[in-house]
ZADRENZA-905679 format. One record per residue (C-alpha): chain; y negated, z, x negated; residue in one letter. Coordinates in Angstrom, 2 decimals, padded with zeros to 5 digits. Layout:
BEGIN
[node "A",[Y,Z,X],"a"],
...
END
This chain:
BEGIN
[node "A",[-004.03,-020.72,008.00],"x"],
[node "A",[-006.45,-021.29,005.36],"x"],
[node "A",[-009.71,-019.35,004.81],"x"],
[node "A",[-012.27,-021.21,002.57],"x"],
[node "A",[-014.58,-018.51,000.81],"x"],
[node "A",[-016.74,-017.81,-002.09],"x"],
[node "A",[-015.82,-014.10,-002.06],"x"],
[node "A",[-017.04,-012.36,001.02],"x"],
[node "A",[-019.64,-014.94,002.55],"x"],
[node "A",[-018.95,-016.34,006.06],"x"],
[node "A",[-018.02,-020.09,006.57],"x"],
[node "A",[-021.47,-021.80,006.80],"x"],
[node "A",[-019.82,-024.95,008.58],"x"],
[node "A",[-019.15,-023.19,011.67],"x"],
[node "A",[-016.39,-025.47,012.87],"x"],
[node "A",[-013.53,-027.26,011.45],"x"],
[node "A",[-012.27,-026.96,007.98],"x"],
[node "A",[-014.44,-024.67,006.05],"x"],
[node "A",[-016.63,-026.09,003.50],"x"],
[node "A",[-016.89,-025.21,-000.20],"x"],
[node "A",[-019.68,-022.44,-000.89],"x"],
[node "A",[-021.22,-021.62,-004.19],"x"],
[node "A",[-020.26,-018.23,-005.51],"x"],
[node "A",[-022.96,-015.52,-004.72],"x"],
[node "A",[-024.78,-013.63,-007.39],"x"],
[node "A",[-022.64,-011.30,-008.76],"x"],
[node "A",[-025.23,-008.44,-008.63],"x"],
[node "A",[-026.06,-009.03,-004.94],"x"],
[node "A",[-024.94,-006.33,-002.65],"x"],
[node "A",[-022.17,-007.47,-000.12],"x"],
[node "A",[-023.22,-007.34,003.56],"x"],
[node "A",[-020.69,-006.20,006.32],"x"],
[node "A",[-020.48,-006.72,009.95],"x"],
[node "A",[-020.42,-003.84,012.38],"x"],
[node "A",[-017.08,-002.49,012.64],"x"],
[node "A",[-015.89,-003.59,009.41],"x"],
[node "A",[-013.08,-001.06,008.18],"x"],
[node "A",[-014.10,001.30,005.42],"x"],
[node "A",[-011.38,-000.27,002.98],"x"],
[node "A",[-013.17,-003.50,003.28],"x"],
[node "A",[-016.53,-001.93,002.93],"x"],
[node "A",[-015.35,-000.28,-000.16],"x"],
[node "A",[-013.67,-003.22,-001.59],"x"],
[node "A",[-014.65,-003.56,-005.33],"x"],
[node "A",[-017.37,-005.89,-006.70],"x"],
[node "A",[-016.17,-005.89,-010.31],"x"],
[node "A",[-013.24,-004.97,-012.11],"x"],
[node "A",[-014.85,-001.85,-013.32],"x"],
[node "A",[-014.96,-000.85,-009.80],"x"],
[node "A",[-011.22,-001.05,-009.25],"x"],
[node "A",[-009.25,002.29,-008.95],"x"],
[node "A",[-005.75,002.37,-010.38],"x"],
[node "A",[-003.70,-000.48,-012.11],"x"],
[node "A",[-004.78,000.65,-015.61],"x"],
[node "A",[-001.82,-000.72,-017.00],"x"],
[node "A",[-003.46,-004.32,-016.07],"x"],
[node "A",[-006.98,-003.73,-016.31],"x"],
[node "A",[-007.34,-001.15,-018.90],"x"],
[node "A",[-008.73,-002.11,-022.32],"x"],
[node "A",[-006.62,-004.69,-023.94],"x"],
[node "A",[-004.27,-005.16,-020.90],"x"],
[node "A",[-003.51,-008.48,-019.67],"x"],
[node "A",[-005.86,-008.83,-016.51],"x"],
[node "A",[-008.75,-007.46,-018.41],"x"],
[node "A",[-008.17,-009.93,-021.22],"x"],
[node "A",[-007.89,-012.73,-018.61],"x"],
[node "A",[-011.19,-011.64,-017.00],"x"],
[node "A",[-013.00,-011.52,-020.54],"x"],
[node "A",[-011.49,-014.74,-021.92],"x"],
[node "A",[-013.04,-016.61,-019.21],"x"],
[node "A",[-009.85,-018.71,-018.90],"x"],
[node "A",[-007.96,-017.95,-015.58],"x"],
[node "A",[-004.21,-018.53,-015.42],"x"],
[node "A",[-002.06,-019.10,-012.56],"x"],
[node "A",[-000.12,-015.74,-011.62],"x"],
[node "A",[001.99,-013.71,-009.11],"x"],
[node "A",[000.83,-010.47,-008.10],"x"],
[node "A",[003.84,-008.32,-007.07],"x"],
[node "A",[003.40,-005.03,-005.54],"x"],
[node "A",[003.43,-002.93,-002.36],"x"],
[node "A",[000.75,-003.10,000.33],"x"],
[node "A",[-002.88,-001.73,-000.22],"x"],
[node "A",[-002.87,-001.78,-004.04],"x"],
[node "A",[-005.49,-004.45,-004.57],"x"],
[node "A",[-003.63,-007.80,-004.93],"x"],
[node "A",[-006.36,-009.81,-002.73],"x"],
[node "A",[-009.16,-007.87,-004.48],"x"],
[node "A",[-007.98,-008.94,-007.84],"x"],
[node "A",[-007.85,-012.57,-006.68],"x"],
[node "A",[-011.38,-012.22,-005.19],"x"],
[node "A",[-012.77,-010.71,-008.33],"x"],
[node "A",[-011.22,-013.30,-010.45],"x"],
[node "A",[-012.88,-016.10,-008.48],"x"],
[node "A",[-016.16,-014.08,-008.98],"x"],
[node "A",[-015.74,-013.66,-012.35],"x"],
[node "A",[-015.07,-017.33,-013.11],"x"],
[node "A",[-017.59,-018.73,-010.48],"x"],
[node "A",[-014.60,-020.35,-008.78],"x"],
[node "A",[-014.22,-021.51,-005.35],"x"],
[node "A",[-011.87,-019.13,-003.77],"x"],
[node "A",[-009.55,-020.58,-000.98],"x"],
[node "A",[-007.42,-018.15,000.82],"x"],
[node "A",[-004.28,-019.40,002.69],"x"],
[node "A",[-001.93,-017.03,004.75],"x"],
[node "A",[001.79,-017.91,004.07],"x"],
[node "A",[002.45,-015.94,007.53],"x"],
[node "A",[000.29,-018.55,009.36],"x"],
[node "A",[-000.25,-021.34,007.17],"x"],
[node "A",[001.80,-024.52,006.07],"x"],
[node "A",[001.60,-027.65,004.20],"x"],
[node "A",[-001.41,-028.70,006.30],"x"],
[node "A",[-003.31,-025.94,004.65],"x"],
[node "A",[-002.10,-026.63,001.32],"x"],
[node "A",[-003.40,-030.36,001.56],"x"],
[node "A",[-006.94,-029.06,002.70],"x"],
[node "A",[-007.03,-026.77,-000.22],"x"],
[node "A",[-006.15,-029.68,-002.39],"x"],
[node "A",[-009.06,-031.69,-000.88],"x"],
[node "A",[-011.62,-029.08,-001.24],"x"],
[node "A",[-010.47,-028.44,-004.80],"x"],
[node "A",[-010.84,-032.09,-005.75],"x"],
[node "A",[-014.30,-032.13,-004.05],"x"],
[node "A",[-015.72,-029.35,-006.23],"x"],
[node "A",[-013.93,-030.42,-009.27],"x"],
[node "A",[-016.62,-033.41,-009.61],"x"],
[node "A",[-019.16,-030.82,-009.52],"x"],
[node "A",[-017.71,-028.94,-012.48],"x"],
[node "A",[-016.43,-025.95,-010.49],"x"],
[node "A",[-012.95,-024.59,-010.62],"x"],
[node "A",[-010.97,-023.49,-007.61],"x"],
[node "A",[-008.78,-020.51,-007.20],"x"],
[node "A",[-006.08,-021.09,-004.43],"x"],
[node "A",[-004.98,-017.64,-003.22],"x"],
[node "A",[-001.78,-017.37,-001.19],"x"],
[node "A",[-001.00,-014.07,000.59],"x"],
[node "A",[002.45,-013.15,001.31],"x"],
[node "A",[003.80,-016.25,-000.99],"x"],
[node "A",[007.32,-015.34,-000.28],"x"],
[node "A",[006.87,-016.30,003.27],"x"],
[node "A",[006.73,-019.91,002.31],"x"],
[node "A",[009.77,-022.00,001.92],"x"],
[node "A",[010.96,-024.20,-001.05],"x"],
[node "A",[009.32,-027.33,000.15],"x"],
[node "A",[005.99,-025.46,000.89],"x"],
[node "A",[006.22,-023.64,-002.63],"x"],
[node "A",[006.83,-027.00,-004.35],"x"],
[node "A",[003.86,-028.51,-002.83],"x"],
[node "A",[001.65,-026.51,-005.18],"x"],
[node "A",[003.45,-027.66,-008.40],"x"],
[node "A",[001.79,-031.04,-009.30],"x"],
[node "A",[-001.65,-029.58,-008.81],"x"],
[node "A",[-000.92,-026.25,-010.82],"x"],
[node "A",[000.34,-028.47,-013.65],"x"],
[node "A",[-002.70,-030.80,-013.57],"x"],
[node "A",[-005.13,-027.91,-013.68],"x"],
[node "A",[-006.76,-029.10,-010.28],"x"],
[node "A",[-006.71,-025.39,-009.32],"x"],
[node "A",[-005.60,-021.86,-010.57],"x"],
[node "A",[-002.94,-020.51,-008.27],"x"],
[node "A",[-002.63,-016.76,-007.52],"x"],
[node "A",[000.07,-015.68,-005.17],"x"],
[node "A",[000.40,-012.22,-003.75],"x"],
[node "A",[003.84,-010.85,-002.56],"x"],
[node "A",[005.36,-007.39,-001.64],"x"],
[node "A",[008.98,-008.84,-002.51],"x"],
[node "A",[010.69,-009.45,-005.84],"x"],
[node "A",[009.41,-012.79,-007.01],"x"],
[node "A",[012.61,-013.46,-008.93],"x"],
[node "A",[014.53,-013.65,-005.65],"x"],
[node "A",[011.58,-014.85,-003.22],"x"],
[node "A",[009.52,-017.36,-005.28],"x"],
[node "A",[010.92,-020.77,-006.63],"x"],
[node "A",[012.07,-020.67,-010.21],"x"],
[node "A",[009.79,-023.97,-010.69],"x"],
[node "A",[006.62,-022.38,-009.50],"x"],
[node "A",[007.62,-018.90,-011.07],"x"],
[node "A",[007.99,-020.85,-014.39],"x"],
[node "A",[004.34,-021.84,-014.18],"x"],
[node "A",[002.81,-018.44,-013.18],"x"],
[node "A",[002.63,-015.05,-015.04],"x"],
[node "A",[004.14,-012.11,-012.81],"x"],
[node "A",[001.86,-009.22,-012.93],"x"],
[node "A",[003.31,-005.94,-011.41],"x"],
[node "A",[001.01,-003.87,-009.43],"x"],
[node "A",[001.68,-000.12,-008.94],"x"],
[node "A",[001.29,002.17,-005.85],"x"],
[node "A",[-001.67,004.17,-006.22],"x"],
[node "A",[-001.00,007.55,-007.77],"x"],
[node "A",[-002.45,010.76,-006.64],"x"],
[node "A",[-005.28,010.56,-008.86],"x"],
[node "A",[-006.47,007.15,-007.85],"x"],
[node "A",[-005.91,008.18,-004.14],"x"],
[node "A",[-008.16,011.26,-004.64],"x"],
[node "A",[-010.97,009.03,-006.18],"x"],
[node "A",[-010.75,006.81,-003.18],"x"],
[node "A",[-010.81,009.78,-000.81],"x"],
[node "A",[-013.90,010.86,-002.57],"x"],
[node "A",[-015.51,007.48,-002.39],"x"],
[node "A",[-014.74,007.19,001.52],"x"],
[node "A",[-016.10,010.67,002.18],"x"],
[node "A",[-019.24,009.88,000.40],"x"],
[node "A",[-019.57,006.37,002.13],"x"],
[node "A",[-019.23,007.94,005.56],"x"],
[node "A",[-020.92,011.26,004.68],"x"],
[node "A",[-017.90,012.62,006.42],"x"],
[node "A",[-016.10,015.93,006.39],"x"],
[node "A",[-014.24,017.57,003.55],"x"],
[node "A",[-010.63,017.84,003.64],"x"],
[node "A",[-008.61,021.17,002.68],"x"],
[node "A",[-006.42,020.71,-000.56],"x"],
[node "A",[-003.32,021.04,001.93],"x"],
[node "A",[-004.82,018.04,004.00],"x"],
[node "A",[-005.64,015.98,001.24],"x"],
[node "A",[-002.08,016.36,-000.13],"x"],
[node "A",[-000.58,015.62,003.23],"x"],
[node "A",[-002.88,012.66,003.88],"x"],
[node "A",[-002.23,011.15,000.32],"x"],
[node "A",[001.50,011.49,001.14],"x"],
[node "A",[001.16,009.70,004.44],"x"],
[node "A",[-000.64,006.88,002.77],"x"],
[node "A",[002.19,006.36,000.22],"x"],
[node "A",[000.16,004.79,-002.40],"x"],
[node "A",[-001.59,002.48,-000.20],"x"],
[node "A",[-005.34,002.55,-000.75],"x"],
[node "A",[-006.16,000.55,002.53],"x"],
[node "A",[-004.18,003.10,004.58],"x"],
[node "A",[-005.90,006.21,003.17],"x"],
[node "A",[-009.24,004.93,003.56],"x"],
[node "A",[-008.97,003.65,006.84],"x"],
[node "A",[-007.00,006.70,008.19],"x"],
[node "A",[-009.85,008.92,006.78],"x"],
[node "A",[-012.34,006.92,008.78],"x"],
[node "A",[-010.19,007.20,011.83],"x"],
[node "A",[-010.17,010.98,011.27],"x"],
[node "A",[-014.03,011.04,010.90],"x"],
[node "A",[-014.49,009.19,014.36],"x"],
[node "A",[-012.05,011.58,016.12],"x"],
[node "A",[-013.36,014.93,014.70],"x"],
[node "A",[-017.05,014.37,014.97],"x"],
[node "A",[-019.00,017.32,013.99],"x"],
[node "A",[-016.38,018.89,012.00],"x"],
[node "A",[-017.26,019.94,008.65],"x"],
[node "A",[-013.89,020.47,007.19],"x"],
[node "A",[-010.59,019.20,008.25],"x"],
[node "A",[-007.32,021.12,007.65],"x"],
[node "A",[-003.66,020.33,008.01],"x"],
[node "A",[-003.10,021.35,011.48],"x"],
[node "A",[-006.18,019.30,012.67],"x"],
[node "A",[-004.91,016.42,010.34],"x"],
[node "A",[-001.50,016.66,012.38],"x"],
[node "A",[-003.11,016.94,015.69],"x"],
[node "A",[-005.26,014.01,015.15],"x"],
[node "A",[-002.63,011.58,013.73],"x"],
[node "A",[000.36,012.89,015.80],"x"],
[node "A",[003.43,010.59,015.56],"x"],
[node "A",[001.66,008.51,012.87],"x"],
[node "A",[001.79,011.44,010.50],"x"],
[node "A",[005.56,011.96,009.40],"x"],
[node "A",[006.84,015.15,008.61],"x"],
[node "A",[008.41,013.39,005.51],"x"],
[node "A",[006.69,013.61,002.34],"x"],
[node "A",[007.28,010.18,000.86],"x"],
[node "A",[005.13,010.61,-002.19],"x"],
[node "A",[006.36,014.08,-003.39],"x"],
[node "A",[009.23,016.11,-004.38],"x"],
[node "A",[010.51,016.22,-000.87],"x"],
[node "A",[011.46,012.51,-001.15],"x"],
[node "A",[013.59,013.03,-004.21],"x"],
[node "A",[015.13,016.26,-002.90],"x"],
[node "A",[016.22,014.77,000.15],"x"],
[node "A",[017.73,011.53,-001.26],"x"],
[node "A",[019.33,013.77,-003.76],"x"],
[node "A",[020.97,016.01,-000.94],"x"],
[node "A",[022.17,012.79,000.67],"x"],
[node "A",[023.72,011.72,-002.54],"x"],
[node "A",[025.34,014.97,-003.22],"x"],
[node "A",[026.68,015.33,000.33],"x"],
[node "A",[028.34,012.05,000.20],"x"],
[node "A",[029.92,012.97,-003.21],"x"],
[node "A",[030.85,016.18,-001.91],"x"],
[node "A",[032.88,014.35,000.94],"x"],
[node "A",[030.76,015.87,003.76],"x"],
[node "A",[030.03,013.41,006.29],"x"],
[node "A",[028.34,015.70,008.77],"x"],
[node "A",[025.83,016.86,006.00],"x"],
[node "A",[025.46,013.45,004.67],"x"],
[node "A",[024.61,012.12,008.22],"x"],
[node "A",[022.03,014.81,008.62],"x"],
[node "A",[020.28,013.92,005.53],"x"],
[node "A",[020.16,010.28,006.27],"x"],
[node "A",[018.56,011.03,009.72],"x"],
[node "A",[016.09,013.33,008.17],"x"],
[node "A",[015.01,010.50,005.79],"x"],
[node "A",[014.91,007.84,008.64],"x"],
[node "A",[012.86,010.16,010.86],"x"],
[node "A",[010.59,010.74,007.90],"x"],
[node "A",[009.70,007.06,007.62],"x"],
[node "A",[011.72,006.14,004.70],"x"],
[node "A",[012.40,002.42,004.49],"x"],
[node "A",[016.15,002.17,005.50],"x"],
[node "A",[016.18,-000.51,002.63],"x"],
[node "A",[015.82,002.00,000.05],"x"],
[node "A",[018.28,004.11,001.75],"x"],
[node "A",[020.91,001.49,001.64],"x"],
[node "A",[020.29,000.52,-001.95],"x"],
[node "A",[021.09,004.11,-002.81],"x"],
[node "A",[024.34,003.80,-000.69],"x"],
[node "A",[025.25,000.78,-002.79],"x"],
[node "A",[024.81,002.90,-006.04],"x"],
[node "A",[026.82,005.86,-004.52],"x"],
[node "A",[029.75,003.31,-003.59],"x"],
[node "A",[029.96,002.32,-007.34],"x"],
[node "A",[029.08,005.70,-009.05],"x"],
[node "A",[030.98,008.03,-006.92],"x"],
[node "A",[033.70,005.95,-005.13],"x"],
[node "A",[034.61,003.08,-007.48],"x"],
[node "A",[037.98,001.77,-007.57],"x"],
[node "A",[039.37,004.99,-005.52],"x"],
[node "A",[038.46,002.80,-002.51],"x"],
[node "A",[036.85,-000.65,-003.62],"x"],
[node "A",[036.33,-001.28,000.14],"x"],
[node "A",[033.27,001.23,-000.09],"x"],
[node "A",[031.19,-001.34,-001.89],"x"],
[node "A",[031.90,-003.91,000.57],"x"],
[node "A",[030.95,-001.67,003.10],"x"],
[node "A",[027.62,-000.72,001.72],"x"],
[node "A",[026.84,-004.35,001.20],"x"],
[node "A",[027.92,-005.38,004.66],"x"],
[node "A",[025.62,-002.60,005.94],"x"],
[node "A",[022.87,-003.84,004.09],"x"],
[node "A",[023.31,-007.35,005.44],"x"],
[node "A",[023.74,-006.26,008.97],"x"],
[node "A",[020.47,-003.99,008.66],"x"],
[node "A",[018.76,-007.34,007.67],"x"],
[node "A",[019.88,-009.04,010.52],"x"],
[node "A",[019.16,-006.40,013.08],"x"],
[node "A",[016.24,-004.49,011.76],"x"],
[node "A",[015.28,-000.95,013.16],"x"],
[node "A",[016.30,001.01,015.13],"x"],
[node "A",[019.63,-001.06,015.77],"x"],
[node "A",[020.62,-001.64,012.01],"x"],
[node "A",[020.18,001.99,011.40],"x"],
[node "A",[023.54,002.73,013.28],"x"],
[node "A",[025.47,000.58,010.69],"x"],
[node "A",[023.82,002.52,007.93],"x"],
[node "A",[025.14,005.69,009.46],"x"],
[node "A",[028.44,004.19,009.81],"x"],
[node "A",[028.36,003.38,006.07],"x"],
[node "A",[027.28,006.94,005.16],"x"],
[node "A",[030.26,008.45,007.09],"x"],
[node "A",[032.62,006.02,005.51],"x"],
[node "A",[031.19,006.77,001.98],"x"],
[node "A",[031.45,010.60,002.41],"x"],
[node "A",[034.96,010.47,003.71],"x"],
[node "A",[036.45,007.96,001.14],"x"],
[node "A",[038.27,009.15,-001.87],"x"],
[node "A",[036.01,009.87,-005.10],"x"],
[node "A",[036.11,008.66,-008.51],"x"],
[node "A",[033.53,008.16,-011.06],"x"],
[node "A",[036.08,006.63,-013.56],"x"],
[node "A",[034.40,003.32,-013.62],"x"],
[node "A",[030.89,004.95,-014.17],"x"],
[node "A",[031.94,007.04,-016.80],"x"],
[node "A",[033.66,004.07,-018.50],"x"],
[node "A",[030.61,002.06,-018.44],"x"],
[node "A",[028.57,004.96,-019.92],"x"],
[node "A",[031.25,005.56,-022.51],"x"],
[node "A",[031.16,001.93,-023.64],"x"],
[node "A",[027.30,001.68,-023.82],"x"],
[node "A",[027.19,005.00,-025.88],"x"],
[node "A",[029.98,003.34,-028.35],"x"],
[node "A",[027.99,-000.03,-028.62],"x"],
[node "A",[024.70,001.79,-029.09],"x"],
[node "A",[026.07,003.72,-032.21],"x"],
[node "A",[028.38,001.05,-033.55],"x"],
[node "A",[027.89,-001.76,-035.77],"x"],
[node "A",[027.80,-005.31,-034.23],"x"],
[node "A",[031.38,-006.45,-034.93],"x"],
[node "A",[032.36,-010.18,-035.14],"x"],
[node "A",[034.71,-011.69,-032.52],"x"],
[node "A",[038.11,-012.12,-033.87],"x"],
[node "A",[039.19,-015.61,-034.79],"x"],
[node "A",[041.81,-016.00,-032.21],"x"],
[node "A",[039.38,-014.86,-029.37],"x"],
[node "A",[036.75,-017.43,-030.31],"x"],
[node "A",[036.05,-020.31,-028.29],"x"],
[node "A",[036.64,-023.82,-029.65],"x"],
[node "A",[035.23,-026.63,-027.72],"x"],
[node "A",[034.52,-029.01,-030.47],"x"],
[node "A",[036.75,-030.45,-033.32],"x"],
[node "A",[034.74,-028.76,-035.91],"x"],
[node "A",[035.26,-025.30,-034.48],"x"],
[node "A",[039.11,-025.88,-034.23],"x"],
[node "A",[039.05,-026.98,-037.93],"x"],
[node "A",[037.37,-023.73,-038.66],"x"],
[node "A",[040.06,-021.87,-037.10],"x"],
[node "A",[038.43,-020.87,-033.72],"x"],
[node "A",[041.07,-020.00,-031.34],"x"],
[node "A",[043.98,-020.09,-033.82],"x"],
[node "A",[046.93,-017.84,-032.84],"x"],
[node "A",[045.46,-017.13,-029.51],"x"],
[node "A",[048.31,-016.61,-026.89],"x"],
[node "A",[047.78,-017.72,-023.22],"x"],
[node "A",[048.58,-014.88,-021.21],"x"],
[node "A",[049.76,-017.04,-018.09],"x"],
[node "A",[052.57,-018.45,-020.36],"x"],
[node "A",[053.93,-014.91,-021.33],"x"],
[node "A",[056.51,-012.94,-019.58],"x"],
[node "A",[054.87,-010.89,-016.66],"x"],
[node "A",[051.44,-012.59,-017.61],"x"],
[node "A",[050.74,-010.29,-020.40],"x"],
[node "A",[050.81,-011.29,-023.98],"x"],
[node "A",[052.73,-007.98,-025.41],"x"],
[node "A",[051.45,-006.81,-028.75],"x"],
[node "A",[048.23,-008.91,-028.58],"x"],
[node "A",[044.86,-007.38,-029.71],"x"],
[node "A",[041.58,-007.79,-027.90],"x"],
[node "A",[039.20,-005.56,-029.74],"x"],
[node "A",[037.18,-006.48,-032.70],"x"],
[node "A",[039.17,-006.43,-036.10],"x"],
[node "A",[038.80,-002.95,-037.61],"x"],
[node "A",[037.99,-001.23,-034.45],"x"],
[node "A",[040.84,001.07,-033.19],"x"],
[node "A",[041.63,000.32,-029.49],"x"],
[node "A",[039.75,002.47,-027.07],"x"],
[node "A",[040.87,004.01,-023.68],"x"],
[node "A",[037.41,003.91,-022.12],"x"],
[node "A",[038.69,003.89,-018.48],"x"],
[node "A",[040.60,006.86,-017.24],"x"],
[node "A",[041.44,006.37,-013.66],"x"],
[node "A",[041.51,009.59,-011.44],"x"],
[node "A",[044.40,010.77,-009.21],"x"],
[node "A",[042.86,009.99,-005.96],"x"],
[node "A",[042.84,006.81,-003.66],"x"],
[node "A",[043.91,003.54,-005.07],"x"],
[node "A",[043.27,004.66,-008.68],"x"],
[node "A",[046.64,006.55,-008.49],"x"],
[node "A",[048.29,002.85,-008.44],"x"],
[node "A",[045.71,001.67,-010.76],"x"],
[node "A",[046.47,004.39,-013.25],"x"],
[node "A",[050.26,003.51,-013.06],"x"],
[node "A",[049.61,-000.12,-013.71],"x"],
[node "A",[047.09,000.67,-016.41],"x"],
[node "A",[049.62,002.63,-018.36],"x"],
[node "A",[052.24,-000.05,-018.18],"x"],
[node "A",[049.66,-002.62,-019.44],"x"],
[node "A",[048.75,-000.32,-022.20],"x"],
[node "A",[052.41,000.36,-023.10],"x"],
[node "A",[052.83,-003.39,-023.34],"x"],
[node "A",[050.06,-004.16,-025.38],"x"],
[node "A",[051.63,-001.39,-027.58],"x"],
[node "A",[048.36,-000.24,-029.49],"x"],
[node "A",[048.81,003.34,-028.77],"x"],
[node "A",[046.68,003.88,-025.85],"x"],
[node "A",[049.55,004.34,-023.12],"x"],
[node "A",[049.45,007.67,-021.56],"x"],
[node "A",[046.16,008.38,-023.05],"x"],
[node "A",[044.06,010.82,-020.84],"x"],
[node "A",[041.19,011.75,-023.29],"x"],
[node "A",[037.72,011.15,-022.04],"x"],
[node "A",[036.37,008.84,-024.86],"x"],
[node "A",[032.72,010.15,-024.22],"x"],
[node "A",[033.88,013.59,-025.43],"x"],
END
């Protein structure tokens, strides 16, 4: 579904495809229909009115420079809900006196893209630019995204896509290469307090006690739209009240207001408790903290990402099935959604807690990173170098390399694989638990065959 707008003006055509409309005077005060939500009424009218996103809009920052240069560029605005993606696109149209065409990727399709192209061509003859804004661009499939490419390349319009998903995974590489990705951040506490003050002034509404403000901001979870519209709802529900305290807030919002503070210390404390319970092999405690997080409104996708991390950091090769279990849980949750998919996550939590533990792979990785950081850049030994061309072979690349598959037991006994001049290091030290018991035995055998002094080494290289 496509919306043709010059900022906040209604469609003058009344029916059919919206017509291109001249941009309004930037100084003109916007008008709003009765019932317009507070967040829409307070939508910024210039970049100086925008609250937050200082890393993009502060002096000398990328979007500020774009606005001041007078030269719009195609971009992807990536960030959570309610952080100003649509607002920035509209402000860019206002700043560049451009026709603004909005397409919803949830409701729209190729037909809307064609109509946008036609309208952009119509105003191009009048010397006006067009900005095509695609909300939730990750919802468009490859063919729909590709439909924008020739028109972005020709300069027919400036493309602005908004997404809550990682564009590296959800936006076609071809389109991504033609657009700059700007990452918008969730509103911090200071920005949310500023928005609340603006909302209170606009509605002449009741004050909130410090505890109620903190609770409401935590509930909004960095979403400007949510904090403003929730405050508006509170004002309507609690007419005549001069000040709203935390008990009134809880009573008014009921189930909407979770006990879980997603924006504060409790969030990190609870995920820490879940992680440490899994690491400590207590499935009952781990399951308790998992349910606390789900009950508090935490996105299960965040929890499953942490479970994947636990499978690698705390279990590792003591039970390689743990990582597969976590990945399967993530895939199953995506298929089932809530609440059915949460059972799979609970099953994963229990498995990870019961599994044998090892941080040997994690410790080895950290040890190698520390070594490389403090060491010089050592050249690759000649016998290990690639030799795809005749010249490289003449230069000695690959000379003396022993193909392990042709050696007894598939191991080139006595061969060296570290850089010349670097003593072989025993970074990986398997623990005596789970599968790593067998891995440790095999590792000692291999190190003995290599004959470089690492066999039986049990010293932590990071010490």
